[in-house]
C-alpha positions in Angstrom: -17.6 90.9 -0.5 -15.6 87.8 -1.5 -14.4 87.2 2.0 -18.0 86.4 3.2 -18.4 84.1 0.2 -15.1 82.4 1.1 -16.1 81.9 4.8 -19.4 80.3 3.9 -18.2 78.2 1.1 -15.3 76.9 3.2 -17.9 75.7 5.7 -18.3 72.4 3.9 -20.0 70.9 6.9 -22.8 72.0 4.5 -24.8 69.1 3.2 -24.0 67.5 -0.2 -26.6 66.6 -2.8 -25.0 63.2 -3.7 -26.9 60.6 -5.7 -27.2 57.2 -4.1 -26.3 54.1 -6.1 -28.7 53.3 -8.8 -30.3 50.5 -6.9 -31.3 52.8 -4.1 -33.1 55.3 -6.3 -36.8 55.3 -7.2 -36.6 54.2 -10.8 -40.3 54.7 -11.6 -41.3 55.8 -15.1 -43.1 58.7 -13.4 -45.6 60.9 -15.2 -43.1 62.0 -17.8 -43.5 60.7 -21.4 -40.4 61.1 -23.5 -40.4 61.5 -27.3 -37.3 60.9 -29.3 -35.6 62.6 -32.3 -32.9 60.4 -33.6 -31.0 59.4 -36.8 -34.2 57.5 -37.8 -35.9 60.9 -38.1 -32.9 62.5 -39.9 -30.7 63.7 -37.1 -27.1 64.2 -38.3 -25.6 62.0 -35.6 -26.8 59.8 -32.7 -24.8 61.8 -30.3 -26.6 65.1 -29.6 -24.4 67.4 -27.5 -26.2 70.7 -27.2 -29.6 72.3 -28.0 -31.2 75.7 -28.0 -34.2 77.6 -29.3 -33.9 80.7 -31.6 -36.2 83.7 -31.6 -38.4 82.2 -34.3 -39.0 79.1 -32.2 -36.9 76.7 -34.2 -34.9 74.2 -32.2 -31.2 73.8 -33.0 -29.3 70.6 -32.2 -25.6 70.4 -32.2 -24.2 66.9 -32.8 -20.9 65.2 -33.3 -21.5 65.5 -37.1 -22.9 69.0 -37.6 -25.9 71.2 -36.7 -29.6 70.5 -37.3 -32.6 72.8 -37.3 -35.9 71.3 -36.2 -39.2 73.0 -37.0 -41.4 70.5 -35.2 -41.8 68.3 -38.2 -38.6 68.1 -40.2 -34.9 68.5 -39.7 -32.6 70.6 -41.9 -28.9 69.8 -41.7 -26.0 72.3 -41.6 -23.1 69.9 -41.7 -20.7 72.0 -43.7 -17.0 71.3 -44.6 -14.3 73.9 -44.2 -15.7 76.9 -46.0 -15.8 80.7 -45.7 -19.6 80.5 -45.4 -20.0 77.8 -42.7 -18.5 76.2 -39.7 -15.1 74.7 -40.1 -15.8 71.6 -38.1 -18.7 69.3 -37.5 -18.3 68.6 -33.8 -20.6 71.1 -32.2 -19.8 71.9 -28.6 -22.2 74.6 -27.6 -25.2 76.6 -28.9 -26.4 79.9 -27.5 -29.1 82.3 -28.5 -28.1 85.8 -27.4 -30.7 88.3 -26.0 -30.5 90.2 -29.3 -31.5 87.1 -31.1 -28.3 86.0 -32.8 -27.6 82.2 -32.7 -24.0 81.4 -31.8 -22.4 78.1 -32.6 -19.2 77.0 -30.9 -17.4 74.0 -32.4 -14.4 71.8 -31.6 -11.2 73.3 -33.0 -13.4 75.5 -35.2 -14.0 78.6 -33.1 -17.2 80.6 -33.2 -19.8 81.0 -36.0 -23.3 82.5 -36.1 -26.5 81.8 -38.1 -27.5 84.5 -40.6 -31.2 84.2 -41.2 -31.2 86.4 -44.3 -28.9 84.0 -46.2 -29.8 80.8 -44.2 -26.1 80.2 -43.6 -23.7 79.8 -40.8 -21.0 82.5 -41.0 -17.7 82.6 -39.3 -17.0 85.5 -36.9 -15.6 88.3 -39.0 -13.2 91.0 -37.9 -15.8 93.8 -38.5 -14.5 97.0 -37.0 -12.0 95.2 -34.7 -8.7 96.9 -34.2 -5.8 95.4 -36.0 -4.0 94.7 -32.7 -6.8 92.2 -31.9 -6.6 90.2 -35.1 -4.0 87.7 -33.7 -6.5 86.9 -30.9 -9.3 86.6 -33.5 -7.2 84.1 -35.5 -6.6 82.2 -32.3 -10.3 82.1 -31.6 -11.0 80.8 -35.1 -9.3 77.5 -34.3 -10.2 77.2 -30.6 -12.5 74.6 -29.1 -15.5 76.7 -27.8 -17.1 75.0 -24.8 -19.3 77.7 -23.2 -21.2 80.9 -24.1 -23.2 83.5 -22.3 -24.1 87.2 -22.6 -24.2 89.9 -19.9 -26.6 92.8 -19.5 -24.4 95.1 -21.6 -24.7 92.7 -24.6 -21.1 91.5 -24.4 -20.5 87.9 -25.4 -18.4 85.7 -23.1 -16.7 82.8 -24.7 -15.2 79.9 -22.8 -12.7 77.6 -24.5 -10.9 74.4 -23.8 -7.3 75.7 -23.9 -7.6 79.4 -24.7 -9.2 80.6 -21.5 -12.0 83.1 -21.4 -12.7 85.7 -24.1 -14.9 88.8 -24.1 -16.5 90.1 -27.3 -18.2 93.4 -27.9 -20.4 94.5 -30.8 -21.8 97.7 -32.2 -25.5 98.3 -32.9 -25.2 96.6 -36.3 -23.8 93.5 -34.8 -20.2 94.2 -36.0 -17.4 93.0 -33.8 -15.6 96.0 -32.2 -13.8 94.5 -29.2 -12.1 91.3 -28.4 -10.0 90.6 -25.2 -8.8 87.8 -23.2 -10.0 87.9 -19.6 -7.2 87.2 -17.1 -7.9 84.1 -15.0 -6.3 83.4 -11.6 -2.8 82.0 -11.6 -2.4 78.6 -10.1 0.3 76.1 -9.2 -0.3 74.4 -12.6 0.7 75.8 -15.9 -2.1 73.8 -17.5 -4.4 76.1 -19.6 -7.8 76.8 -18.2 -10.6 74.5 -19.5 -13.8 76.5 -19.2 -16.8 74.2 -18.8 -19.7 76.6 -18.2 -20.6 80.3 -17.8 -23.4 82.1 -16.1 -24.1 85.9 -16.0 -26.3 87.0 -13.1 -28.6 90.0 -12.7 -26.0 91.9 -10.8 -23.6 91.8 -13.8 -21.3 89.2 -12.3 -20.1 86.4 -14.5 -19.5 83.0 -13.0 -16.9 80.8 -14.7 -16.8 77.1 -14.2 -13.7 75.2 -15.1 -12.7 71.5 -15.3 -9.2 72.0 -13.9 -9.3 75.2 -11.6 -12.8 75.1 -9.9 -15.1 78.1 -9.9 -14.0 81.7 -10.7 -15.9 84.9 -10.5 -15.7 88.1 -12.6 -17.2 90.8 -10.5 -19.2 93.6 -12.1 -17.9 96.2 -9.6 -14.2 95.2 -10.1 -11.9 98.0 -11.1 -10.2 95.8 -13.7 -11.6 93.0 -15.8 -10.2 90.0 -14.1 -11.6 86.7 -12.8 -11.0 85.9 -9.1 -10.5 82.5 -7.7 -13.1 81.1 -5.2 -12.5 78.4 -2.5 -14.4 76.0 -4.7 -11.6 74.2 -6.4 -13.4 71.0 -7.4 -14.1 70.3 -11.1 -17.1 72.3 -12.1 -19.1 70.7 -14.8 -22.3 72.8 -15.0 -23.7 76.2 -13.9 -27.3 77.2 -14.0 -29.1 80.4 -13.1 -32.8 79.7 -12.4 -35.8 82.0 -12.8 -35.4 83.3 -9.3 -31.7 84.1 -9.9 -30.4 81.3 -7.7 -27.2 79.8 -8.9 -26.8 76.0 -9.1 -23.3 74.6 -9.4 -22.7 71.0 -10.5 -19.4 69.3 -9.7 -18.3 65.7 -10.2 -20.0 64.5 -7.1 -22.5 67.1 -5.8 -24.7 70.1 -6.5 -24.2 73.4 -4.8 -27.0 76.0 -4.4 -26.4 79.8 -4.1 -29.4 81.9 -3.2 -30.2 85.0 -5.3 -30.7 87.0 -2.1 -27.1 86.5 -1.1 -25.0 84.6 -3.6 -22.3 84.6 -1.0 -24.4 82.2 1.1 -23.8 78.8 -0.3 -25.8 75.8 0.7 -25.2 72.3 -0.4 -28.3 70.2 -0.6 -29.7 67.4 1.5 -27.2 64.6 1.9 -27.5 61.1 0.5 -25.1 58.2 1.1 -21.9 58.6 -0.8 -21.8 55.9 -3.5 -18.7 54.0 -4.4 -18.9 55.2 -8.0 -20.8 58.4 -8.7 -22.5 58.7 -12.1 -20.6 61.7 -13.3 -22.7 64.8 -13.5 -23.0 66.4 -17.0 -25.8 69.0 -16.7 -28.4 70.5 -14.4 -31.5 72.7 -14.7 -34.3 73.9 -12.5 -37.5 73.8 -14.6 -40.4 76.2 -14.5 -42.2 74.0 -12.0 -39.4 74.0 -9.6 -38.0 70.5 -10.2 -34.3 70.0 -10.4 -33.1 67.9 -13.3 -29.5 66.5 -13.2 -28.2 64.7 -16.2 -25.3 62.2 -15.6 -23.5 59.4 -17.5 -25.9 57.0 -15.8 -29.4 58.3 -16.1 -31.5 61.4 -15.2 -32.2 62.4 -11.6 -35.2 64.5 -10.8 -35.8 66.2 -7.4 -39.3 67.5 -6.7 -39.9 71.2 -6.0 -40.1 72.3 -2.4 -40.8 75.6 -0.6 -38.7 78.6 -1.8 -37.6 80.3 1.4 -34.5 81.9 0.1 -32.5 80.4 3.0 -32.5 76.7 1.9 -32.6 74.9 -1.5 -36.1 75.0 -2.8 -36.4 71.2 -3.2 -38.5 68.6 -1.4 -36.6 66.5 1.1 -36.0 62.9 0.2 -34.3 60.9 -2.6 -34.6 61.9 -6.2 -36.3 59.8 -8.9 -33.9 58.1 -11.3 -35.1 57.9 -14.9 -33.4 55.3 -17.1 -34.2 53.6 -20.4 -36.8 50.9 -19.8 -37.2 47.8 -22.0 -40.7 47.7 -23.6 -41.5 51.3 -22.6 -41.4 53.4 -25.8 -41.9 56.6 -23.8 -38.9 56.2 -21.5 -35.5 57.8 -22.0 -33.7 56.1 -24.9 -30.2 56.7 -23.4 -28.7 56.9 -20.0 -26.0 59.4 -20.8 -27.4 63.0 -20.7 -25.2 65.8 -21.9 -27.4 68.9 -21.8 -30.8 70.0 -20.6 -32.8 72.9 -22.1 -36.3 74.1 -21.4 -38.0 76.0 -24.3 -40.6 78.8 -24.2 -43.5 76.3 -24.2 -42.2 74.4 -21.2 -40.9 71.5 -23.1 -37.7 70.0 -21.8 -35.1 68.9 -24.4 -32.3 66.5 -23.4 -29.2 65.8 -25.5 -28.1 62.2 -25.2 -25.3 59.9 -26.3 -26.5 57.3 -28.8 -30.0 58.6 -28.2 -30.1 61.9 -30.1 -32.6 64.3 -28.7 -35.2 63.4 -26.0 -38.1 65.7 -25.2 -40.8 65.8 -22.6 -43.7 68.2 -22.0 -43.3 69.5 -18.4 -47.0 70.4 -18.0 -48.8 68.1 -15.6 -51.0 65.7 -17.5 -54.6 65.3 -16.3 -54.5 61.6 -17.1 -51.8 58.9 -16.9 -52.0 55.5 -18.6 -51.4 52.0 -17.3 -51.3 49.2 -19.9 -50.0 45.7 -20.3 -46.3 45.5 -21.3 -44.9 42.6 -23.4 -41.4 42.8 -21.8 -40.4 40.4 -19.0 -41.4 42.7 -16.2 -44.3 42.9 -13.7 -47.1 44.5 -15.7 -50.9 44.9 -15.9 -52.1 41.4 -16.8 -54.8 42.6 -19.3 -55.8 45.9 -20.8 -59.6 45.2 -20.4 -60.3 46.7 -16.9 -63.7 45.9 -15.3 -63.3 47.4 -11.8 -61.1 49.9 -10.0 -60.6 50.4 -6.2 -58.1 52.5 -4.4 -56.9 51.3 -1.0 -55.9 54.5 0.8 -54.0 52.8 3.7 -51.4 51.4 1.3 -51.7 53.8 -1.6 -52.5 50.9 -3.8 -54.8 50.8 -6.9 -56.6 47.5 -7.3 -57.6 46.7 -10.9 -59.9 43.9 -11.9 -59.3 42.7 -15.4 -60.1 39.8 -17.7 -56.9 38.1 -16.5 -57.1 38.4 -12.7 -56.6 41.4 -10.5 -53.5 43.7 -10.2 -52.4 45.6 -7.2 -50.6 48.7 -8.5 -48.3 50.6 -6.0 -48.9 54.3 -6.8 -45.7 55.4 -5.1 -43.3 52.9 -6.6 -45.2 52.1 -9.9 -44.9 48.4 -9.4 -47.5 45.5 -9.8 -48.5 42.5 -7.8 -50.9 40.2 -9.7 -53.4 37.7 -8.4 -55.6 35.1 -10.2 -53.9 35.7 -13.5 -52.5 33.3 -16.1 -48.8 34.2 -16.1 -48.0 32.4 -19.4 -46.3 34.0 -22.4 -49.0 35.1 -24.9 -51.9 34.4 -22.5 -54.0 37.4 -21.6 -57.2 35.7 -20.4 -57.6 34.1 -17.0 -60.0 34.8 -14.2 -62.4 37.6 -15.2 -62.5 39.9 -12.2 -65.6 42.1 -12.4 -66.0 43.7 -9.0 -63.9 44.7 -6.0 -64.8 45.6 -2.5 -62.8 46.1 0.8 -64.5 45.6 4.1 -63.8 47.8 7.2 -61.7 44.9 8.6 -59.4 45.2 5.6 -60.5 42.0 3.8 -60.6 42.4 0.0 -63.4 40.6 -2.0 -63.2 40.0 -5.7 -66.3 39.1 -7.8 -65.7 37.2 -11.0 -67.6 36.0 -14.0 -67.9 32.2 -13.8 -65.2 31.7 -11.2 -67.0 32.5 -8.0 -66.3 34.9 -5.1 -62.7 35.3 -4.0 -61.6 36.6 -0.5 -58.1 38.0 0.1 -57.1 38.2 3.8 -53.7 39.7 5.0 -52.4 39.0 8.4 -48.8 39.6 9.7 -47.4 39.9 6.3 -49.0 36.8 4.9 -51.7 36.7 2.3 -54.4 34.0 1.8 -56.8 33.7 -1.2 -60.0 31.7 -0.7 -62.4 31.0 -3.6 -66.1 30.4 -2.9 -67.9 28.5 -5.6 -70.2 26.0 -3.9 -73.1 27.2 -1.7 -75.6 25.4 0.6 -78.6 23.5 -0.9 -76.7 22.7 -4.1 -76.3 26.2 -5.2 -73.2 27.2 -7.1 -71.4 30.4 -8.2 -69.5 28.6 -11.0 -71.7 30.1 -13.7 -72.6 33.3 -11.9 -71.6 36.7 -13.3 -70.9 38.9 -10.2 -71.4 42.5 -11.1 -71.3 44.5 -7.8 -70.0 44.0 -4.3 -71.0 46.2 -1.3 -70.5 46.0 2.5 -73.3 47.4 4.6 -72.9 49.0 8.0 -73.5 45.7 9.8 -70.5 44.0 8.0 -72.7 42.1 5.6 -71.4 41.6 2.0 -74.0 42.1 -0.7 -73.3 40.3 -4.0 -75.2 41.4 -7.1 -75.2 38.9 -9.9 -76.3 39.1 -13.5 -78.5 35.9 -13.4 -78.8 34.7 -9.8 -80.2 37.7 -8.1 -78.9 39.4 -5.0 -76.9 37.3 -2.4 -75.7 38.1 1.1 -72.6 36.8 2.8 -71.2 37.1 6.3 -67.7 38.6 6.9 -66.4 35.0 7.1 -67.9 34.1 3.7 -71.0 32.2 4.8 -74.2 32.6 2.6 -77.0 34.3 4.6 -80.6 33.6 4.0 
């Protein structure tokens, strides 16, 4: 069983999902609108480290200064000092809601606690009906730094720690502790204690153990003895994630590995990207309900779009990911570039724990409408929020927007602007009032204005030329005309409807026709 896994994993001619340098990513704000829960709203600390949802629907946020419960409106803090009725330390490392509903809290050098809803308190793990021979290990756990938690199908709780290895806890039907053991981990050349970073229990009963210093281990459900086996993956494992299909995603410092549910021994690394000089160290990963892969790093959030799920290749669309970063002047962007953890709740809202940013959240449902608006920051933006005319140029996937301050060409793929006829002066939002847009079959763009004439934009061999027509034969002028509509007929004639000068006709070259 493991030999097949070994052969395939050792074939690291497999492709690596490696993020390109930040400058090579698409950094579009995309359709995602982030909301933020920070110290300004009452969060205990600006560094949110872990988040989960309990059975009642409350969101729990572990920070570097305690635990907060969020009901959608207000935060309640559980930042308790050393006490018999609460956590012994305020640096929360991991939160986990077990299938039975119990909320577990792992803290730095403070062991394991759980939330008791009846008393609205955090309680330390008690000995319960544990055999006296296990009490020394329980005392060791009480001061351990807990870094990872998961539960298997039998209801056992697996606890990963920073220096005390991997522990297995068993409970009776009343939730009382009845068993506690240390799971043997593979011996290695180093005597350094195992630092468990992440845990994942699959549907077959196997438990995958990611470590910072010994790579990936596997506790097999069909093993005769409870022991973790080494795998050929010896890189630092920072994150593990089992998606809704049962596929296993493994995040290391520099790449993401995918293991299919159909055969978790068949490992595929994802489509390769150029290896950067400095990789933004991976912190977390998650495949959302819509099939997108989210990867949190110390430098931004990477999002890969969903692709076909064949079971033989990673279910992601080919191509580079989108890189999401904090954006000046955009209140609905990420507010921090360092993402610690990702969590999707039952309503398909994604929660992101961030350094110096608290908690970010985004509704994953596709929105029927997006919004473009003028930004005040020093970036290319919509020149005016009053839009008179909209035209989509299919050949270039560009949206042309006529406004009261010129016309904007909005690149729908890259979310960037090119502006024409606008007043690009700080504080000035009024310029040429563009009221109509038309593109001819030859590709020429015509802009009708209010009081500034008729404007033609031609593009040849990468060069653009703007020509404004205001004076007409026989002393006529368009300087005071309000052009309301532009239409090209099948003969190539441009019809210009004005508010006060009637209907005019122009040739493709811009000559007034009788």
